[in-house]
N, C-alpha and C positions, 0 to 999 in steps of 0.2 A: 367749079373748083371750091373746095372747102377752105374757108378762112377762119372759122371759129371751131374750137373743140371744147368738150365738156370735161369737168373734173373727173368724172367716171372714166372717160377714155384715157386721160392723162395718167390717172392712178394705175390703170392697167398697163400702160407702156412703161411706167417706172418699175412696176412689179416684175415685168418680164425682162427688165434690164436692156431696153432698146439702146444699142450702142450708138445709133445715129441720132439719138434724141439729145437736144440741148435746151434747157429751160432757162429763160432770162427774166429776171426781176427788174422792172422799170419804175418802181414806185418813186415818186418825186413830188415835192411840195414847192410850188413857185414862190410862196412867201417865206419858206424856210428850206433853202436848197440842200442842206445837210441832212434833213429829216429822213428822206427816203433811204439813204445808205444806212443810217442808224437803225431804221426799222428792219432793213435787210439783215444786219448783224444780229439783231435780237431774235429773228426767226424768219425763215423763208422756206420755199418748197425744196424738197430733197434734191441736192445736186445743182440747184439754181445758181447762176452767176449774176452779177449785178452790172447794169449799164445806167449811167447818169445822163439825164436829158440834156443838161447844159454842157457837161464836160465832154461827152462822147457823141451825142446825137445832134449837136449844134456847133457852129463856129462862134467865136466872139462877136459881139454886136459891132457893126460898122455904121457908116453914114447911111448906107442903103442895105437892103437884104432882110430887114425886119428884126424882130427881137430874138428869133431863133433861126438864124441862117442855116441852111443845110450844111452838114459836115462835108469836108473834103473826102471824096470817095476813097482814095488810097489810104488815108489815115483811118477812116472808119473800117475799111476792110482789114487793116492790120490789127486794130483793136479787137474786132470781132473774131478774127483768126486766133489771136492770143487767148481768147476765151473758149476756144475749142470749136468754133463754127467754121465749116467749110461750105462750098457750094452745094454739097449733097446733104447737108445736115437737115434734120427735121426740127425746126426751131419753134418752141412754144413760149409765148411771151405773155406776161401778166403784169398788172399794177393794182392799185386800189383806187383809181380815179375813173372807173367806168370804162376803161379801155383806151383812154385818151393818149397816155404815153406809150402804152403797148402798141397802139395802132401806128404811132409815129415810127417805131422800129419796124413793125410789120411792113409799112410802106417802103421804108429805106431798104430792107432786105430784098423785097421784090424788085425794087429799082436796080439794085446792084447785082442781081442774078441769083439770089437764094429764093427759089420759087416755092419751097416747101416750108413756108413760115405761116404760123397761125397764132391767133389770140385766144387765151383761155377765157371761156365764158364765165362772167361773174368775178374774175380775178381772185386776188388773195382772200377777200372776204368770203366768197362762196366756197372756196377750197376749205377754209377753216370751219365754216358753218357745217359742212358735210363731214366733219371730223377726219379729214385727211391729215396725214403726218406733216409736221413742220420741224425744221431743225435749225440750229444756230451754227452748224458745222459749215465752214466756208470751203468749197471745193478747190482743188488745185488742178485745173484742166490741162490736158496736153495740147499745146498749140497746134493749130491746123493752118493750112494754106487756103485763103479765100481770095480767089481771083475775080475782081469786079468785071461783070459782063452786063453792061447797061442794057436794060430792057426798055425799048421804045414804047411798049404798051403802058408803061408806068412813068411816062414823061411828066416832068414838071415844067411850069411856065414862069416867066418873069413878068414884070409890069409892062414891058414893051408889047408882049404878045397880048396881054389883057387889054391894053389900050386899043390894039388893032381889032379885037373881038367885041368891043363895047356895043357896036350897032349891027352886028351880024346875027341874022335870025337863026343860024344853025348852031349857035353857041348859047348855052345857059350858064349863068354865073350863080353859084350858091354861096351864100354867107352863112357860116356855121355858128356864129355867135348867138348869145341869148338875145331875144327880141328887142329889149330896150336899148341895147348897144347898137344893134342894126338900125333901129329907128333914129338913132342920134339923140335919144332922150338923156342919156348919160354915158360917160366913158371913164371907167375907173383906172384904166391902164395906159392907153395911148393918148397922145397930145391932142388929137382931133377926133370929134365924134361924127358918126354917120356911116355910110356904106358906099361901095362902088356903084355908080349909076347902072340901073337895070338888074342888079343882083336880087335874087329871091332868098328869103330867109328860111332856112331849115335848121333849127337849133340842133346841135349834134346829140344832145341828151335825149332827144325824141326818138332815137333809134334804140333806146333801152326801155325795158319794162320797169314797173315800180320797185322791183327787187334789185334792179341794177344789172340784170342780165340782158343780153341782146334779144331783141324781138325776133319772133319767127319770121321766116322769109316772106310769108303771105302778108304779114303786118308791115314789113319793110317795103314791099311792093306798094301797099296802100299809102304809106308815108310819102312816097315819091311819085304817086300816081299822076300828078299834074305835069310831070316831065316826060316827054316822048323818049322812047328807047333809042331812037336814031340820032339824037342830038349829041354834040360835043358838050361835055360838062366840065367846067372849071370850078374847083372848090377852094374856098379860102376861109380864114378865121382871123384871129388877131395876129398870130405869129407863125402859122403853118403847122401847129400841133393838133388842135382840136378839129381841124378840117379832116384829119386822117380817119377818125371813126366814121364820118359821113362817107368818105371814099370807100371804106370797107363795107358799109351798109349798102351803098349803091352797087358795088360789085356783087354782093349777096343777092340783091334784087334784080340782077340781070343786066346792069348797065356796063358796057365795055369801054366806051370812049370817055374815060374819067381822068382828069388831070388835076394836079395840085398846083395852086399858085403858092409857091414856096414861101415867099416873103410876106404874103397876105396883107392885111390892112395896115400893119405897122410899117411895111415897105411902101405901100401905095401912098401913104400920107407923107413919106419922106421926100416925095417929089412935089413941090408946091404947086405946079401947074396941073396936076391930076385933078379931074373933077370929083366932087363929093356930093352925095345925095343924102337927104334925110326923109323920114316918113316912110310910109308903106308903098310897095310896088305891087302891081297886079300879078298874081300867080298865073302862069300859063305861057303860051307862045308870045314872042315879041311882036 
């Protein structure tokens, strides 16, 4: 199944006025939450609507659930429906963070039953480099009905399930954060450094090439070559956002049993009795 599309393909769909096409801008800056929408207003892909990572794709922070808890399904479906997205829409999502935020919405759409959702390769940067059109005109989409139909193949897990799987040989835990954070050498965001015991580190940006586009499928297969195809894979990061590009890359590489630990590290450490590891783990089977 295709999860990534090119600027060339999207430009063609815009030109032929594909009535089922919905383009979504998900640019967002964690250190300046208003910047993404400001950038959108200054210029975006023709017809694109805007979705905010923290206002629309996350719930407010609570004691547990991490820094970006998953949004309530009904509320998310209503918001996306108001933006013109239905279960049958062909949704193309982009950002300028290497696909991190776009992949979050891509995962959520697949989870709630919008299976024809894809991420734009190279995002806004590549689109503009290739001299494709940009506009400041904000569209006024006709609302659609989006009925959530939860897809068990895109299941997410909580910390209780992760606890149960810690010592099971059929489950591989993937930590998507940069290596120094995984090792526990420093932690710039969360209160505790380290990783979930047994987790292997696959930094999410390693699925991109030096230009910031997604690697070819053969390269993604190589990137995850130490992980058997028949294993259950649980992917996490700091808050459940940058884990999603790894999930997309794993799907592209042929892995089918891939789950998101939605609360991720920031949720794991909110339970003081959960074990914490530092340093390197051996890559391969448990």
